[in-house]
C-alpha angles and dihedrals in degrees: 000000000000089000090056091050093053090047091051094049091050092047091052092045093053092049091051093045091051089055093057100036088097095044118136120237089257092055093049091048093050092052092050091046094051096044091045094050093054089052095046095052111114094232093052094044093049092047092051094045090052093047093047093051093046093049102041102024086219127132131344127306095226092046091049089051093048092045093053092049095045095046095045091050092045094048091050091049091051092048096045110111095001114141112230101150130071122339109011101165135028126184108177094177088061097036092239132139124177124206121198119226133175124257093226121230116011122201113211123196104199129193135236094242111089091346099179099051089044091057096042096050091052098042096051097057090041089055090046089058093045096249130137119235128207115187126212104193131201103265089238089064101037098120092046090051093050091049094048093050089049088059092050091048091052089057092048092051091051091054091049093251125134108269090213089075084088120040140160120212109252088223126048123208145110095265094050090046093052091046089052093049092049092052098044128087094231137010132215115189124192121172135051127002091258093057091050092048092052089051092055091046092051094089090235122110105267145177122201139191121250127237111264139196102138123215117219128208119207109187129194093261096057126116091251099196092052093046092050092049095049096042093047092049094047095047093051100038111119088352093294095291096134118097083226097057116120105266112165127023124199108198127188109249092238093062101029096100094049090045092055091046090053091051090053092051089050093057106274126132116224109212119221120222095273094045089048091053092051092045094050091047090051098047096040104028094171093040097255115035121078116241099250093204091064101043111119093009121137122267090246092053091049094047092051092049090052093048093246114151118212128188094238110016095184093056100048108106102166136034116212126203125185122229113204095193116029090179089068115084103248127167093231088067092057136071111324109168088195139084091276122128125192117209125197132172128234132187105203132034092232088056089051091052091050090051095050088054092047093049091045090055089054101038104033128317118223098019116100149305135178140212132200108203143120092226115100089187091059092050091054093045092053094045092048094049106045132069102237138116098221135040111185114204123205091338138094113273086235086078093072089081087062137301137195088215093060139034094253110125119235117256143141092213112078105183117201103208123230088316090070100030096263128135090219131056108213141008115341110232140161087287089074093053097067138085117208132211113204122207113206122197128182116266132178109298116263115226112211116223099230092193091056094045099047097032114184091001093065112100096016112142114242109231122192115252114266129218116292111252115248 
């Protein structure tokens, strides 16, 4: 039965996509505008945030609401005025013209964390590029996914567009997801490493998100109050469920005490050694696997479960553990999916750079890191040395999914390049959802300058190889 449901979804998607393949830019824009508006409306955003939290138990209702509104607005801002239909590039001097065309039907594997924003921020750019999208959600967020897609379909119907441009599989499971991937024209995979691997094994062109857990460097020149505020806010937002949440912080020894004091004033609880042991045993009961029942829970809930007493339990938003030796492989330096921040001290910036690379190798190569500093030279040194697609400077790492205070495009798919097993290096946006046809016309012949091309090699006499010396 599930096989028939996937086939039916693909059939309907292909029919709808064929109807819009000849859309004008205005028609595509109107569909995006209508669908985006229905998702942005306060009533819809609050309802989906409530449903997502009730179904998954992950995150925070107010943060889920804010996330949906912010990302919808950011995606629409990025899409506004973008040319995705017809001629999108002309280079007369080279005789080249590029025409944009859709990919077709895109299969999207979406996660349980923040399910509504994840679906919306993929559907809108896919509509802008005249594609159809069929979502295969994490089973834990199936009802939320169905409800989110229904909001998008309402907007499409209002704009006179075929609602079947956006669908959610009526059944959620690995087999159905794999069947969908194999039958689509393109795959976008967001979620765990297993989901991404299945996307690349599907035989369909695919792009996948990288594994996150950013490491942050705070050097002795940083604006400490600003760094504390941004790191604390990022680590606690939506209970730390984002792959972009601050995870590990490396602080220069000279400002470490002040940094920790700032975190405490901001609302973090700094665990002592005994509390850290109990917290670690609770979150990783077998010493390596996260306790799934506590993922995405609030700091107060986790603290209570670990028997950690805090002065004001309702106001604690982040738990902090210290790591004496970040070179040692410790579970507190790995994926957390909770409002837990690990803090370690370093003495020299070169040491910090080495540690960022080491932790990236363990927690997710290619994804992201951040640095709080006033030294442009240090930013460049870090960026040149490490294998990562994003280096966030004097901001929360949460901004790497898009920010109106930086030039980073909005997305929910943070590809990690070849370092992290992704086919794309950077944020996946509407630009990745287009095919292009190139028209080539003759131009005046170009004459290569051989001397410039070959440099010192040009003009060298070619002598026959002599005998090899014995």
